[in-house]
Z-matrix of the N, CA and C atoms (Angstrom, degrees):
N
C 1 1.450
C 2 1.610 1 112.07
N 3 1.327 2 108.68 1 134.14
C 4 1.532 3 111.60 2 -176.71
C 5 1.546 4 106.19 3 -118.32
N 6 1.331 5 112.78 4 154.34
C 7 1.413 6 120.17 5 -178.20
C 8 1.533 7 107.19 6 -133.14
N 9 1.324 8 113.90 7 156.89
C 10 1.466 9 114.45 8 175.75
C 11 1.602 10 102.94 9 -132.80
N 12 1.357 11 111.29 10 149.35
C 13 1.514 12 118.71 11 -177.43
C 14 1.538 13 105.22 12 -106.70
N 15 1.346 14 119.75 13 21.29
C 16 1.459 15 121.23 14 -179.56
C 17 1.571 16 109.98 15 -60.24
N 18 1.350 17 117.88 16 -36.53
C 19 1.522 18 115.92 17 175.78
C 20 1.589 19 112.07 18 -55.72
N 21 1.335 20 114.07 19 -40.25
C 22 1.465 21 116.76 20 176.11
C 23 1.488 22 116.18 21 -68.13
N 24 1.260 23 119.09 22 -33.61
C 25 1.422 24 123.67 23 178.55
C 26 1.563 25 108.73 24 -69.73
N 27 1.362 26 116.48 25 -40.03
C 28 1.463 27 118.43 26 177.89
C 29 1.516 28 108.53 27 -67.95
N 30 1.305 29 117.82 28 -40.58
C 31 1.487 30 119.85 29 178.47
C 32 1.524 31 109.82 30 -61.37
N 33 1.312 32 116.03 31 -41.44
C 34 1.457 33 116.50 32 -177.31
C 35 1.568 34 109.40 33 -68.01
N 36 1.266 35 120.59 34 -34.78
C 37 1.478 36 121.94 35 179.30
C 38 1.462 37 107.85 36 -69.53
N 39 1.448 38 120.89 37 -36.74
C 40 1.436 39 123.66 38 178.43
C 41 1.561 40 111.73 39 -61.89
N 42 1.213 41 114.66 40 -35.86
C 43 1.432 42 121.67 41 -174.63
C 44 1.520 43 116.65 42 -103.79
N 45 1.292 44 113.88 43 4.36
C 46 1.460 45 118.27 44 176.84
C 47 1.456 46 116.03 45 66.52
N 48 1.321 47 120.39 46 32.24
C 49 1.449 48 125.87 47 -179.69
C 50 1.512 49 108.96 48 -101.36
N 51 1.307 50 121.12 49 125.01
C 52 1.399 51 125.44 50 173.91
C 53 1.465 52 112.05 51 -86.87
N 54 1.328 53 117.28 52 165.00
C 55 1.477 54 119.40 53 174.08
C 56 1.520 55 110.76 54 -67.32
N 57 1.321 56 116.76 55 -30.30
C 58 1.496 57 121.61 56 -178.30
C 59 1.644 58 105.57 57 -65.65
N 60 1.327 59 113.21 58 -45.44
C 61 1.547 60 118.49 59 178.45
C 62 1.497 61 108.82 60 -63.78
N 63 1.289 62 119.46 61 -47.27
C 64 1.394 63 124.45 62 -176.84
C 65 1.590 64 112.45 63 -59.23
N 66 1.343 65 110.90 64 -44.02
C 67 1.490 66 119.61 65 173.12
C 68 1.523 67 113.64 66 -58.80
N 69 1.253 68 117.01 67 -42.53
C 70 1.430 69 125.04 68 -174.89
C 71 1.553 70 106.75 69 -72.48
N 72 1.273 71 119.38 70 -49.33
C 73 1.460 72 126.12 71 -165.78
C 74 1.640 73 106.65 72 -71.66
N 75 1.360 74 114.33 73 -39.32
C 76 1.405 75 119.55 74 -179.15
C 77 1.550 76 114.60 75 -99.90
N 78 1.321 77 116.86 76 5.21
C 79 1.472 78 122.18 77 -174.54
C 80 1.499 79 115.55 78 46.76
N 81 1.327 80 113.78 79 47.81
C 82 1.465 81 120.35 80 179.01
C 83 1.544 82 109.31 81 -82.35
N 84 1.320 83 117.70 82 152.34
C 85 1.424 84 123.90 83 174.57
C 86 1.525 85 107.81 84 -75.59
N 87 1.232 86 116.49 85 149.73
C 88 1.542 87 121.73 86 179.56
C 89 1.548 88 110.36 87 -58.98
N 90 1.322 89 117.49 88 -35.79
C 91 1.486 90 118.50 89 177.91
C 92 1.539 91 108.67 90 -64.14
N 93 1.263 92 116.60 91 -35.68
C 94 1.558 93 115.04 92 178.56
C 95 1.520 94 113.61 93 -64.71
N 96 1.325 95 112.60 94 -45.38
C 97 1.522 96 115.12 95 177.76
C 98 1.479 97 112.20 96 -63.33
N 99 1.348 98 116.83 97 -37.51
C 100 1.379 99 120.38 98 174.72
C 101 1.512 100 116.35 99 -59.93
N 102 1.333 101 116.25 100 -40.57
C 103 1.526 102 126.59 101 174.45
C 104 1.504 103 107.67 102 -59.10
N 105 1.362 104 113.74 103 -45.72
C 106 1.493 105 116.52 104 -175.73
C 107 1.553 106 110.92 105 -71.03
N 108 1.272 107 115.70 106 -32.54
C 109 1.505 108 120.65 107 175.47
C 110 1.473 109 115.27 108 -69.24
N 111 1.363 110 114.66 109 -34.10
C 112 1.396 111 114.86 110 -170.65
C 113 1.580 112 113.06 111 -116.48
N 114 1.300 113 116.93 112 9.26
C 115 1.454 114 119.70 113 177.83
C 116 1.517 115 111.91 114 60.45
N 117 1.324 116 118.18 115 32.11
C 118 1.392 117 119.91 116 -177.96
C 119 1.494 118 111.91 117 -116.04
N 120 1.354 119 113.24 118 145.89
C 121 1.397 120 124.41 119 178.89
C 122 1.523 121 117.88 120 54.97
N 123 1.234 122 111.67 121 -169.71
C 124 1.623 123 117.06 122 -169.18
C 125 1.573 124 109.05 123 -87.94
N 126 1.279 125 111.59 124 138.99
C 127 1.439 126 116.89 125 172.66
C 128 1.592 127 105.91 126 -123.41
N 129 1.322 128 118.48 127 121.17
C 130 1.434 129 124.30 128 -175.09
C 131 1.518 130 114.75 129 -53.52
N 132 1.261 131 119.42 130 140.34
C 133 1.524 132 124.36 131 175.78
C 134 1.488 133 108.21 132 -55.44
N 135 1.330 134 122.73 133 -41.30
C 136 1.404 135 124.19 134 177.36
C 137 1.600 136 110.14 135 -55.42
N 138 1.316 137 117.14 136 -40.60
C 139 1.515 138 116.03 137 179.54
C 140 1.540 139 108.44 138 -69.11
N 141 1.353 140 119.80 139 -39.24
C 142 1.380 141 121.48 140 -179.48
C 143 1.437 142 108.64 141 -63.14
N 144 1.356 143 123.53 142 -39.70
C 145 1.444 144 126.53 143 -178.83
C 146 1.550 145 109.25 144 -65.97
N 147 1.286 146 115.31 145 -37.58
C 148 1.522 147 119.58 146 177.01
C 149 1.559 148 111.94 147 -64.68
N 150 1.396 149 112.69 148 -38.80
C 151 1.403 150 116.15 149 -179.25
C 152 1.615 151 107.83 150 -66.92
N 153 1.311 152 117.21 151 -43.71
C 154 1.460 153 123.73 152 176.37
C 155 1.542 154 109.74 153 -51.75
N 156 1.345 155 114.44 154 -47.42
C 157 1.533 156 120.23 155 178.80
C 158 1.458 157 111.39 156 -66.60
N 159 1.200 158 116.74 157 -38.19
C 160 1.580 159 121.80 158 -175.76
C 161 1.568 160 107.84 159 -64.56
N 162 1.342 161 114.72 160 -48.07
C 163 1.459 162 117.63 161 -178.50
C 164 1.509 163 113.50 162 -94.57
N 165 1.291 164 118.40 163 2.96
C 166 1.492 165 123.14 164 -177.76
C 167 1.496 166 113.05 165 51.82
N 168 1.257 167 119.30 166 53.13
C 169 1.420 168 125.15 167 179.59
C 170 1.569 169 114.29 168 -139.53
N 171 1.217 170 116.28 169 161.93
C 172 1.454 171 126.09 170 178.29
C 173 1.570 172 110.06 171 -72.20
N 174 1.358 173 114.46 172 157.97
C 175 1.490 174 116.00 173 -175.19
C 176 1.495 175 116.16 174 -59.54
N 177 1.339 176 116.14 175 -25.14
C 178 1.466 177 119.36 176 -179.59
C 179 1.546 178 114.37 177 -66.53
N 180 1.324 179 115.67 178 -16.65
C 181 1.447 180 121.63 179 174.69
C 182 1.520 181 110.83 180 -87.22
N 183 1.283 182 118.54 181 -2.63
C 184 1.432 183 122.76 182 179.63
C 185 1.538 184 112.51 183 -107.20
N 186 1.416 185 114.59 184 -48.94
C 187 1.459 186 119.20 185 -171.08
C 188 1.579 187 107.29 186 -140.07
N 189 1.297 188 114.79 187 149.71
C 190 1.452 189 120.79 188 175.99
C 191 1.599 190 106.05 189 -139.63
N 192 1.303 191 109.19 190 140.16
C 193 1.485 192 123.04 191 176.37
C 194 1.544 193 111.25 192 -73.73
N 195 1.349 194 113.78 193 129.98
C 196 1.452 195 118.61 194 175.25
C 197 1.471 196 112.88 195 -90.48
N 198 1.426 197 120.97 196 146.06
C 199 1.418 198 118.39 197 -178.27
C 200 1.606 199 107.74 198 -69.37
């Protein structure tokens, strides 16, 4: 199963939030933001939930499953 964080990147662009700001505000590790930026490796569900809370959106605005 593969996932993309393209919805998150679009949301960040809409709201003017950089990966640097996201990392600072949520105290994310640089590896986590790199995974979100490049659709690579595992991102914990806890992190996805924190992103949903941060942007006040549902999970489909953060991640999408690829066919």
